[in-house]
C-alpha positions as a Markdown table, in Angstrom:
| # | Residue | x | y | z |
|---|---|---|---|---|
| 1 | Unk | 150.9 | 92.6 | 65.6 |
| 2 | Unk | 149.6 | 96.2 | 66.2 |
| 3 | Unk | 145.8 | 96.9 | 65.8 |
| 4 | Unk | 144.5 | 98.0 | 62.4 |
| 5 | Unk | 143.3 | 101.0 | 64.0 |
| 6 | Unk | 146.1 | 101.8 | 66.2 |
| 7 | Unk | 147.1 | 105.6 | 65.9 |
| 8 | Unk | 150.6 | 107.3 | 66.3 |
| 9 | Unk | 149.5 | 109.2 | 69.3 |
| 10 | Unk | 148.0 | 106.4 | 70.8 |
| 11 | Unk | 151.1 | 104.4 | 70.6 |
| 12 | Unk | 153.9 | 106.8 | 71.8 |
| 13 | Unk | 151.7 | 109.3 | 73.2 |
| 14 | Unk | 151.1 | 112.8 | 72.2 |
| 15 | Unk | 153.1 | 114.8 | 74.8 |
| 16 | Unk | 155.9 | 112.3 | 74.4 |
| 17 | Unk | 156.0 | 113.0 | 70.3 |
| 18 | Unk | 155.9 | 116.7 | 71.4 |
| 19 | Unk | 158.7 | 116.4 | 73.7 |
| 20 | Unk | 160.9 | 114.9 | 71.5 |
| 21 | Unk | 160.3 | 117.3 | 68.8 |
| 22 | Unk | 160.9 | 120.2 | 71.0 |
| 23 | Unk | 164.3 | 118.9 | 72.0 |
| 24 | Unk | 165.0 | 118.1 | 68.1 |
| 25 | Unk | 164.0 | 121.6 | 67.3 |
| 26 | Unk | 166.5 | 122.9 | 70.3 |
| 27 | Unk | 169.8 | 120.8 | 68.6 |
| 28 | Unk | 168.9 | 121.2 | 64.8 |
| 29 | Unk | 167.0 | 124.5 | 64.5 |
| 30 | Unk | 164.3 | 122.9 | 62.5 |
| 31 | Unk | 160.5 | 123.7 | 63.4 |
| 32 | Unk | 158.4 | 120.0 | 63.6 |
| 33 | Unk | 155.0 | 118.8 | 63.3 |
| 34 | Unk | 154.0 | 115.1 | 63.4 |
| 35 | Unk | 151.4 | 114.0 | 61.2 |
| 36 | Unk | 149.4 | 110.4 | 61.4 |
| 37 | Unk | 149.1 | 107.8 | 58.6 |
| 38 | Unk | 146.5 | 109.8 | 56.6 |
| 39 | Unk | 148.7 | 112.6 | 56.7 |
| 40 | Unk | 146.5 | 114.8 | 59.1 |
| 41 | Unk | 148.1 | 116.9 | 61.9 |
| 42 | Unk | 148.9 | 114.6 | 65.3 |
| 43 | Unk | 150.4 | 116.9 | 67.7 |
| 44 | Unk | 150.9 | 120.7 | 68.1 |
| 45 | Unk | 153.3 | 122.9 | 65.5 |
| 46 | Unk | 156.7 | 123.0 | 67.2 |
| 47 | Unk | 159.1 | 126.0 | 67.0 |
| 48 | Unk | 157.1 | 127.1 | 63.6 |
| 49 | Unk | 158.4 | 130.3 | 62.2 |
| 50 | Unk | 156.5 | 133.9 | 62.1 |
| 51 | Unk | 156.5 | 133.3 | 58.0 |
| 52 | Unk | 154.7 | 130.1 | 58.2 |
| 53 | Unk | 152.6 | 131.1 | 60.9 |
| 54 | Unk | 151.4 | 134.1 | 58.7 |
| 55 | Unk | 151.2 | 131.9 | 55.5 |
| 56 | Unk | 148.9 | 129.3 | 57.4 |
| 57 | Unk | 146.8 | 132.2 | 58.9 |
| 58 | Unk | 144.3 | 132.1 | 55.8 |
| 59 | Unk | 142.6 | 128.7 | 55.4 |
| 60 | Unk | 143.3 | 128.3 | 52.0 |
| 61 | Unk | 146.8 | 128.5 | 52.4 |
| 62 | Unk | 146.7 | 126.5 | 55.7 |
| 63 | Unk | 145.1 | 123.4 | 53.4 |
| 64 | Unk | 148.2 | 123.9 | 51.1 |
| 65 | Unk | 150.7 | 123.7 | 53.9 |
| 66 | Unk | 148.9 | 120.6 | 55.5 |
| 67 | Unk | 148.6 | 118.9 | 52.0 |
| 68 | Unk | 152.5 | 119.6 | 51.7 |
| 69 | Unk | 153.3 | 117.8 | 54.9 |
| 70 | Unk | 150.9 | 114.9 | 53.9 |
| 71 | Unk | 152.2 | 114.3 | 50.3 |
| 72 | Unk | 155.7 | 114.5 | 51.9 |
| 73 | Unk | 155.0 | 112.1 | 54.8 |
| 74 | Unk | 153.3 | 109.7 | 52.3 |
| 75 | Unk | 156.1 | 109.8 | 50.0 |
| 76 | Unk | 158.6 | 109.3 | 52.8 |
| 77 | Unk | 156.5 | 105.7 | 53.8 |
| 78 | Unk | 156.5 | 104.7 | 50.2 |
| 79 | Unk | 160.2 | 104.9 | 50.1 |
| 80 | Unk | 160.6 | 103.6 | 53.4 |
| 81 | Unk | 163.2 | 106.2 | 54.2 |
| 82 | Unk | 163.7 | 110.3 | 55.0 |
| 83 | Unk | 162.3 | 112.4 | 52.0 |
| 84 | Unk | 163.9 | 115.9 | 51.5 |
| 85 | Unk | 162.1 | 118.5 | 49.5 |
| 86 | Unk | 161.1 | 122.1 | 49.1 |
| 87 | Unk | 157.7 | 122.9 | 50.3 |
| 88 | Unk | 155.2 | 125.1 | 47.9 |
| 89 | Unk | 156.7 | 128.2 | 49.4 |
| 90 | Unk | 160.2 | 127.2 | 48.8 |
| 91 | Unk | 161.5 | 126.2 | 52.0 |
| 92 | Unk | 163.5 | 123.2 | 52.5 |
| 93 | Unk | 161.8 | 120.4 | 54.4 |
| 94 | Unk | 162.4 | 116.8 | 55.9 |
| 95 | Unk | 159.9 | 113.8 | 56.3 |
| 96 | Unk | 160.9 | 111.0 | 58.2 |
| 97 | Unk | 158.5 | 107.8 | 58.3 |
| 98 | Unk | 157.5 | 106.2 | 61.7 |
| 99 | Unk | 156.7 | 102.7 | 61.3 |
| 100 | Unk | 156.4 | 99.8 | 63.8 |
| 101 | Unk | 156.6 | 96.2 | 63.0 |
| 102 | Unk | 156.0 | 97.0 | 59.1 |
| 103 | Unk | 152.9 | 99.1 | 59.9 |
| 104 | Unk | 153.3 | 102.6 | 58.9 |
| 105 | Unk | 151.5 | 105.0 | 61.5 |
| 106 | Unk | 152.8 | 108.5 | 60.5 |
| 107 | Unk | 156.0 | 110.7 | 60.4 |
| 108 | Unk | 157.5 | 113.6 | 61.5 |
| 109 | Unk | 158.0 | 116.6 | 59.3 |
| 110 | Unk | 160.6 | 119.0 | 59.8 |
| 111 | Unk | 162.4 | 121.9 | 58.4 |
| 112 | Unk | 161.5 | 125.5 | 57.4 |
| 113 | Unk | 164.8 | 126.4 | 56.3 |
| 114 | Unk | 166.3 | 128.5 | 53.6 |
| 115 | Unk | 168.8 | 126.6 | 51.5 |
| 116 | Unk | 170.8 | 127.8 | 48.7 |
| 117 | Unk | 173.0 | 124.6 | 47.7 |
| 118 | Unk | 170.4 | 122.1 | 47.4 |
| 119 | Unk | 171.2 | 119.8 | 44.6 |
| 120 | Unk | 169.0 | 120.7 | 41.5 |
| 121 | Unk | 167.1 | 117.2 | 41.6 |
| 122 | Unk | 165.7 | 118.2 | 44.9 |
| 123 | Unk | 161.8 | 117.6 | 44.7 |
| 124 | Unk | 159.9 | 120.9 | 44.5 |
| 125 | Unk | 156.2 | 120.5 | 45.6 |
| 126 | Unk | 155.2 | 123.6 | 44.1 |
| 127 | Unk | 155.2 | 122.0 | 40.8 |
| 128 | Unk | 152.8 | 119.6 | 42.3 |
| 129 | Unk | 151.0 | 121.6 | 44.5 |
| 130 | Unk | 151.0 | 125.0 | 42.7 |
| 131 | Unk | 149.6 | 128.7 | 44.2 |
| 132 | Unk | 148.9 | 132.0 | 42.8 |
| 133 | Unk | 151.1 | 134.0 | 45.2 |
| 134 | Unk | 154.8 | 134.5 | 45.1 |
| 135 | Unk | 155.3 | 134.9 | 49.0 |
| 136 | Unk | 159.1 | 135.6 | 48.9 |
| 137 | Unk | 158.0 | 139.1 | 46.9 |
| 138 | Unk | 154.6 | 139.8 | 48.9 |
| 139 | Unk | 155.3 | 142.9 | 51.0 |
| 140 | Unk | 153.3 | 141.2 | 53.9 |
| 141 | Unk | 155.5 | 138.2 | 53.9 |
| 142 | Unk | 159.0 | 138.9 | 52.4 |
| 143 | Unk | 160.4 | 140.4 | 55.5 |
| 144 | Unk | 159.4 | 137.5 | 57.7 |
| 145 | Unk | 161.0 | 135.3 | 54.8 |
| 146 | Unk | 164.3 | 137.2 | 54.8 |
| 147 | Unk | 164.4 | 136.3 | 58.6 |
| 148 | Unk | 164.2 | 132.7 | 58.2 |
| 149 | Unk | 167.1 | 130.6 | 59.1 |
| 150 | Unk | 169.6 | 129.6 | 56.4 |
| 151 | Unk | 171.5 | 126.1 | 56.4 |
| 152 | Unk | 173.9 | 124.6 | 54.2 |
| 153 | Unk | 172.5 | 121.3 | 52.5 |
| 154 | Unk | 175.1 | 119.2 | 54.1 |
| 155 | Unk | 174.0 | 120.4 | 57.6 |
| 156 | Unk | 170.5 | 119.9 | 56.7 |
| 157 | Unk | 171.6 | 116.1 | 55.6 |
| 158 | Unk | 173.0 | 115.7 | 59.1 |
| 159 | Unk | 170.2 | 117.1 | 61.1 |
| 160 | Unk | 168.1 | 114.7 | 58.9 |
| 161 | Unk | 170.4 | 111.9 | 59.9 |
| 162 | Unk | 169.8 | 112.5 | 63.5 |
| 163 | Unk | 166.0 | 112.7 | 63.2 |
| 164 | Unk | 166.3 | 109.3 | 61.6 |
| 165 | Unk | 168.4 | 108.0 | 64.2 |
| 166 | Unk | 166.1 | 109.4 | 66.8 |
| 167 | Unk | 163.1 | 107.8 | 65.2 |
| 168 | Unk | 164.7 | 104.4 | 64.7 |
| 169 | Unk | 165.5 | 104.3 | 68.4 |
| 170 | Unk | 162.0 | 105.3 | 69.1 |
| 171 | Unk | 160.4 | 102.5 | 67.1 |
| 172 | Unk | 162.7 | 100.2 | 68.4 |
| 173 | Unk | 162.3 | 100.6 | 71.9 |
| 174 | Unk | 158.5 | 100.3 | 71.1 |
| 175 | Unk | 159.3 | 96.8 | 69.4 |
| 176 | Unk | 161.1 | 95.7 | 72.6 |
| 177 | Unk | 158.4 | 96.9 | 74.8 |
| 178 | Unk | 156.1 | 95.0 | 72.8 |
| 179 | Unk | 158.0 | 91.8 | 73.0 |
| 180 | Unk | 158.6 | 92.2 | 76.6 |
| 181 | Unk | 154.6 | 92.5 | 77.2 |
| 182 | Unk | 154.1 | 89.4 | 75.1 |
| 183 | Unk | 157.0 | 87.5 | 77.1 |
| 184 | Unk | 155.1 | 88.7 | 80.3 |
| 185 | Unk | 151.8 | 87.8 | 78.8 |
| 186 | Unk | 153.3 | 84.2 | 78.2 |
| 187 | Unk | 154.9 | 83.8 | 81.7 |
| 188 | Unk | 151.3 | 85.0 | 83.1 |
| 189 | Unk | 149.7 | 82.6 | 80.9 |
| 190 | Unk | 152.0 | 79.7 | 82.1 |
| 191 | Unk | 151.6 | 80.5 | 85.5 |
| 192 | Unk | 148.0 | 80.5 | 85.1 |
| 193 | Unk | 147.8 | 77.4 | 83.3 |
| 194 | Unk | 150.2 | 75.7 | 86.2 |
| 195 | Unk | 147.6 | 77.4 | 89.0 |
| 196 | Unk | 144.6 | 75.8 | 87.0 |
| 197 | Unk | 146.2 | 72.4 | 86.7 |
| 198 | Unk | 147.3 | 72.1 | 90.1 |
| 199 | Unk | 143.5 | 73.5 | 91.2 |
| 200 | Unk | 142.2 | 70.8 | 88.6 |
| 201 | Unk | 144.1 | 68.1 | 90.5 |
| 202 | Unk | 142.7 | 69.2 | 94.0 |
| 203 | Unk | 139.4 | 69.1 | 92.5 |
| 204 | Unk | 139.5 | 65.7 | 91.1 |
| 205 | Unk | 141.2 | 64.4 | 94.5 |
| 206 | Unk | 138.6 | 66.0 | 96.3 |
| 207 | Unk | 135.7 | 64.7 | 94.2 |
| 208 | Unk | 137.1 | 61.2 | 94.4 |
| 209 | Unk | 137.0 | 61.6 | 98.4 |
| 210 | Unk | 133.4 | 62.8 | 98.1 |
| 211 | Unk | 132.5 | 59.7 | 95.8 |
| 212 | Unk | 134.1 | 57.3 | 98.2 |
| 213 | Unk | 132.3 | 58.9 | 101.3 |
| 214 | Unk | 129.0 | 59.1 | 99.2 |
| 215 | Unk | 129.1 | 55.1 | 98.6 |
| 216 | Unk | 130.0 | 54.6 | 102.5 |
| 217 | Unk | 127.0 | 56.6 | 103.3 |
| 218 | Unk | 124.5 | 55.4 | 100.6 |
| 219 | Unk | 125.5 | 51.5 | 102.2 |
| 220 | Unk | 125.2 | 52.8 | 105.5 |
| 221 | Unk | 121.9 | 54.3 | 105.0 |
| 222 | Unk | 120.4 | 51.3 | 103.1 |
| 223 | Unk | 121.9 | 48.8 | 105.6 |
| 224 | Unk | 120.5 | 50.8 | 108.6 |
| 225 | Unk | 117.0 | 51.3 | 106.9 |
| 226 | Unk | 116.9 | 47.6 | 106.4 |
| 227 | Unk | 117.6 | 46.7 | 109.7 |
| 228 | Unk | 114.9 | 49.2 | 111.2 |
| 229 | Unk | 112.6 | 47.7 | 108.7 |
| 230 | Unk | 113.5 | 43.9 | 109.8 |
| 231 | Unk | 113.2 | 45.2 | 113.5 |
| 232 | Unk | 109.6 | 46.8 | 113.0 |
| 233 | Unk | 108.5 | 43.6 | 111.2 |
| 234 | Unk | 109.7 | 41.5 | 114.2 |
| 235 | Unk | 107.6 | 43.9 | 116.3 |
| 236 | Unk | 104.7 | 43.7 | 114.2 |
| 237 | Unk | 104.8 | 47.5 | 113.6 |
| 238 | Unk | 103.3 | 47.1 | 110.1 |
| 239 | Unk | 102.9 | 50.8 | 109.5 |
| 240 | Unk | 106.2 | 51.6 | 110.7 |
| 241 | Unk | 107.6 | 48.6 | 108.4 |
| 242 | Unk | 105.5 | 50.3 | 105.5 |
| 243 | Unk | 107.0 | 53.7 | 106.0 |
| 244 | Unk | 110.3 | 52.6 | 106.2 |
| 245 | Unk | 110.1 | 50.7 | 103.2 |
| 246 | Unk | 109.0 | 53.4 | 101.1 |
| 247 | Unk | 111.9 | 55.6 | 102.5 |
| 248 | Unk | 114.5 | 53.3 | 101.5 |
| 249 | Unk | 112.7 | 53.2 | 97.9 |
| 250 | Unk | 112.8 | 57.0 | 97.8 |
| 251 | Unk | 116.4 | 57.3 | 99.3 |
| 252 | Unk | 117.7 | 54.3 | 96.9 |
| 253 | Unk | 116.5 | 56.0 | 93.9 |
| 254 | Unk | 117.4 | 59.8 | 95.0 |
| 255 | Unk | 121.0 | 58.7 | 96.0 |
| 256 | Unk | 122.0 | 57.6 | 92.5 |
| 257 | Unk | 123.6 | 60.7 | 91.3 |
| 258 | Unk | 124.7 | 59.5 | 87.9 |
| 259 | Unk | 120.8 | 59.6 | 86.8 |
| 260 | Unk | 120.4 | 62.7 | 84.5 |
| 261 | Unk | 116.9 | 61.8 | 83.1 |
| 262 | Unk | 113.8 | 59.7 | 84.3 |
| 263 | Unk | 110.7 | 58.0 | 82.7 |
| 264 | Unk | 108.1 | 60.4 | 84.2 |
| 265 | Unk | 106.2 | 57.5 | 85.6 |
| 266 | Unk | 109.1 | 56.3 | 87.5 |
| 267 | Unk | 109.7 | 59.9 | 88.6 |
| 268 | Unk | 106.2 | 60.2 | 90.1 |
| 269 | Unk | 106.8 | 56.9 | 91.9 |
| 270 | Unk | 109.4 | 58.3 | 93.7 |
| 271 | Unk | 107.4 | 61.6 | 94.4 |
| 272 | Unk | 104.4 | 59.4 | 95.6 |
| 273 | Unk | 106.9 | 57.5 | 98.1 |
| 274 | Unk | 108.2 | 60.7 | 99.4 |
| 275 | Unk | 104.7 | 62.1 | 99.9 |
| 276 | Unk | 103.7 | 59.0 | 101.7 |
| 277 | Unk | 106.0 | 59.4 | 104.0 |
| 278 | Unk | 105.8 | 62.8 | 104.8 |
| 279 | Unk | 101.9 | 62.6 | 105.0 |
| 280 | Unk | 102.8 | 59.8 | 107.7 |
| 281 | Unk | 105.1 | 62.2 | 109.4 |
| 282 | Unk | 102.7 | 65.0 | 109.7 |
| 283 | Unk | 100.0 | 62.9 | 110.9 |
| 284 | Unk | 97.8 | 62.9 | 108.0 |
| 285 | Unk | 97.9 | 66.6 | 107.9 |
| 286 | Unk | 97.4 | 66.7 | 104.2 |
| 287 | Unk | 95.8 | 64.9 | 101.3 |
| 288 | Unk | 97.8 | 64.6 | 97.7 |
| 289 | Unk | 97.1 | 63.3 | 94.3 |
| 290 | Unk | 99.5 | 62.6 | 91.4 |
| 291 | Unk | 98.3 | 62.5 | 88.0 |
| 292 | Unk | 100.1 | 61.3 | 84.9 |
| 293 | Unk | 98.1 | 60.5 | 81.5 |
| 294 | Unk | 98.6 | 57.2 | 80.3 |
| 295 | Unk | 100.1 | 58.6 | 77.2 |
| 296 | Unk | 103.1 | 60.0 | 79.3 |
| 297 | Unk | 104.4 | 57.2 | 81.1 |
| 298 | Unk | 107.4 | 56.7 | 78.9 |
| 299 | Unk | 108.0 | 60.8 | 78.8 |
| 300 | Unk | 111.6 | 61.5 | 79.7 |
| 301 | Unk | 112.0 | 64.2 | 82.7 |
| 302 | Unk | 115.3 | 65.6 | 84.0 |
| 303 | Unk | 115.7 | 63.6 | 87.3 |
| 304 | Unk | 114.9 | 65.1 | 90.7 |
| 305 | Unk | 113.6 | 68.4 | 88.9 |
| 306 | Unk | 110.2 | 67.8 | 90.5 |
| 307 | Unk | 111.2 | 67.0 | 93.9 |
| 308 | Unk | 112.1 | 70.6 | 95.2 |
| 309 | Unk | 108.9 | 72.2 | 94.3 |
| 310 | Unk | 107.0 | 69.1 | 96.0 |
| 311 | Unk | 109.0 | 69.7 | 99.1 |
| 312 | Unk | 108.5 | 73.6 | 99.0 |
| 313 | Unk | 104.7 | 72.8 | 98.7 |
| 314 | Unk | 104.6 | 70.7 | 102.0 |
| 315 | Unk | 107.2 | 72.7 | 103.9 |
| 316 | Unk | 106.4 | 76.4 | 102.8 |
| 317 | Unk | 102.6 | 75.5 | 102.3 |
| 318 | Unk | 100.9 | 72.6 | 104.1 |
| 319 | Unk | 103.3 | 73.1 | 107.3 |
| 320 | Unk | 102.4 | 76.7 | 107.7 |
| 321 | Unk | 98.6 | 76.3 | 107.0 |
| 322 | Unk | 96.3 | 76.1 | 110.1 |
| 323 | Unk | 94.7 | 73.0 | 109.5 |
| 324 | Unk | 94.6 | 70.2 | 107.2 |
| 325 | Unk | 95.6 | 70.9 | 103.2 |
| 326 | Unk | 95.8 | 69.3 | 99.8 |
| 327 | Unk | 98.7 | 68.6 | 97.1 |
| 328 | Unk | 98.4 | 67.8 | 93.7 |
| 329 | Unk | 101.1 | 67.0 | 91.1 |
| 330 | Unk | 99.8 | 67.1 | 87.6 |
| 331 | Unk | 101.5 | 66.4 | 84.3 |
| 332 | Unk | 100.3 | 67.3 | 80.6 |
| 333 | Unk | 101.4 | 68.2 | 77.3 |
| 334 | Unk | 101.0 | 71.6 | 75.8 |
| 335 | Unk | 101.9 | 71.5 | 72.3 |
| 336 | Unk | 105.7 | 70.6 | 72.2 |
| 337 | Unk | 106.1 | 71.2 | 75.8 |
| 338 | Unk | 105.9 | 69.2 | 78.9 |
| 339 | Unk | 104.0 | 71.1 | 81.7 |
| 340 | Unk | 104.5 | 69.8 | 85.2 |
| 341 | Unk | 102.0 | 71.9 | 87.9 |
| 342 | Unk | 102.7 | 71.3 | 91.8 |
| 343 | Unk | 100.0 | 73.0 | 93.6 |
| 344 | Unk | 99.3 | 73.2 | 97.4 |
| 345 | Unk | 96.5 | 75.1 | 99.2 |
| 346 | Unk | 98.2 | 76.8 | 101.7 |
| 347 | Unk | 98.7 | 80.3 | 102.8 |
| 348 | Unk | 99.8 | 81.5 | 99.4 |
| 349 | Unk | 103.0 | 83.7 | 100.6 |
| 350 | Unk | 104.9 | 85.9 | 98.3 |
| 351 | Unk | 108.6 | 85.7 | 98.8 |
| 352 | Unk | 109.2 | 88.5 | 101.1 |
| 353 | Unk | 106.5 | 87.2 | 103.7 |
| 354 | Unk | 107.9 | 83.9 | 103.5 |
| 355 | Unk | 111.2 | 85.0 | 104.4 |
| 356 | Unk | 110.1 | 86.8 | 107.5 |
| 357 | Unk | 107.9 | 83.8 | 108.5 |
| 358 | Unk | 111.3 | 81.6 | 108.0 |
| 359 | Unk | 113.4 | 83.8 | 110.0 |
| 360 | Unk | 111.2 | 83.7 | 112.9 |
| 361 | Unk | 111.6 | 79.9 | 113.0 |
| 362 | Unk | 113.5 | 78.4 | 115.5 |
| 363 | Unk | 115.5 | 76.1 | 113.4 |
| 364 | Unk | 115.3 | 77.3 | 109.7 |
| 365 | Unk | 117.9 | 75.5 | 108.3 |
| 366 | Unk | 115.1 | 73.2 | 106.5 |
| 367 | Unk | 113.8 | 76.4 | 105.1 |
| 368 | Unk | 117.1 | 77.6 | 104.1 |
| 369 | Unk | 117.8 | 73.9 | 102.5 |
| 370 | Unk | 114.5 | 74.3 | 100.4 |
| 371 | Unk | 114.8 | 77.3 | 99.1 |
| 372 | Unk | 118.5 | 76.5 | 98.0 |
| 373 | Unk | 117.0 | 73.3 | 96.2 |
| 374 | Unk | 114.4 | 75.3 | 94.5 |
| 375 | Unk | 116.6 | 77.9 | 93.5 |
| 376 | Unk | 119.3 | 75.5 | 91.9 |
| 377 | Unk | 116.3 | 73.6 | 90.0 |
| 378 | Unk | 115.0 | 77.0 | 88.4 |
| 379 | Unk | 118.8 | 77.5 | 87.1 |
| 380 | Unk | 119.0 | 74.3 | 86.2 |
| 381 | Unk | 116.2 | 74.1 | 83.7 |
| 382 | Unk | 117.1 | 77.9 | 82.4 |
| 383 | Unk | 120.5 | 76.6 | 81.7 |
| 384 | Unk | 119.3 | 73.6 | 80.1 |
| 385 | Unk | 116.4 | 74.7 | 78.2 |
| 386 | Unk | 116.9 | 78.7 | 77.9 |
| 387 | Unk | 115.2 | 81.7 | 79.8 |
| 388 | Unk | 111.6 | 81.1 | 78.2 |
| 389 | Unk | 111.6 | 77.8 | 80.2 |
| 390 | Unk | 111.8 | 79.7 | 83.5 |
| 391 | Unk | 109.7 | 78.3 | 86.5 |
| 392 | Unk | 106.7 | 80.1 | 87.5 |
| 393 | Unk | 106.2 | 80.3 | 91.1 |
| 394 | Unk | 102.7 | 82.0 | 91.6 |
| 395 | Unk | 101.2 | 82.5 | 95.1 |
| 396 | Unk | 97.9 | 83.5 | 95.7 |
| 397 | Unk | 97.0 | 85.1 | 99.1 |
| 398 | Unk | 94.9 | 82.9 | 101.7 |
| 399 | Unk | 94.4 | 80.2 | 98.4 |
| 400 | Unk | 97.9 | 78.5 | 97.8 |
| 401 | Unk | 100.7 | 78.4 | 95.4 |
| 402 | Unk | 101.1 | 76.7 | 92.0 |
| 403 | Unk | 104.7 | 75.9 | 91.0 |
| 404 | Unk | 104.7 | 75.5 | 86.9 |
| 405 | Unk | 107.7 | 73.8 | 85.3 |
| 406 | Unk | 108.2 | 73.5 | 81.4 |
| 407 | Unk | 110.6 | 72.1 | 79.4 |
| 408 | Unk | 110.7 | 70.9 | 75.7 |
| 409 | Unk | 108.8 | 67.4 | 75.0 |
| 410 | Unk | 112.0 | 66.2 | 73.0 |
| 411 | Unk | 115.2 | 67.2 | 74.5 |
| 412 | Unk | 118.6 | 66.0 | 74.4 |
| 413 | Unk | 119.4 | 64.1 | 77.4 |
| 414 | Unk | 123.2 | 64.9 | 77.0 |
| 415 | Unk | 122.3 | 68.4 | 77.8 |
| 416 | Unk | 120.8 | 67.8 | 81.3 |
């Protein structure tokens, strides 16, 4: 279907329409103009006679001629065929409707011919659009009127048939082009669907491989850590055994990829395990505190949403600090929201300063991984809860950084 607001010139092109009318004029000797569905002039006037040009030179008379063309085109559209008539000045003209797929777009109006043998019942628009002047007898118009082309009515009818044939072919071509475009669009859609199906099957296959490898990796990791823990116990390395046991618990929880939400108390136990391991790894370089009010232990939290910011506090806060530091993780209700704050007393570097420092690090893969984890967590929260819940990361030079996570107290677990 055509758009409701599709215009004649949009569909066929103004230059194309004018080229067609020029050729028709050369063959038939008629003057032409194209009007749109409202009856307004849509193209330049082709081969207009000196008489018509003089008549239309004055605005009021021009409006009369325009009304004549518009009325004739509308009548042709109503009857869905060529409409032959005499204009208000007494010249024989024809309006041929242009319609594509049942939608009337406008028409060709051609003529400006004197004719003495037209049937008496030929429509006389001067009865519908009367005017004060008799142009045939007016001195300034009569000479030009006498010079107008004369044509027998029968020949004019033949010229009309030629115009109708050209218009029919023009509209038929447009319909064929439209059908071809729809066919091509359908072919492209089929190809796109086929390609999408191939890509989907490939992704499913790759996902199955990833899941299989992940399960094998999880099993290997847990088995290896258990073996190391047993070895540490045999060697009476109590502290090492404690760290490995906590690390095993931490990995066991974090490697469960199907967990979308957690109780906040369970999530904080995982965070504490991670902080304990890191504290031992960094030779007691920092102290940490995790505070969860009793009435919030059963509050739900998106799984592993806190961890990237705790990791950031260690590596971009404590590690880059001269001397020992502190990390705190605090949870509270704020009206209908849950608020989690991860605070460190590191150097409080801004993003650009942090990027510069990270780039100087000989092995900055950890920095890149932390940055990617934080960005994904921030993006996930915005996607799940909206832009108003965007994570705030607020560094204060020389004092540290606070990351504030906020999300609705009651949220649909299926959305995270």
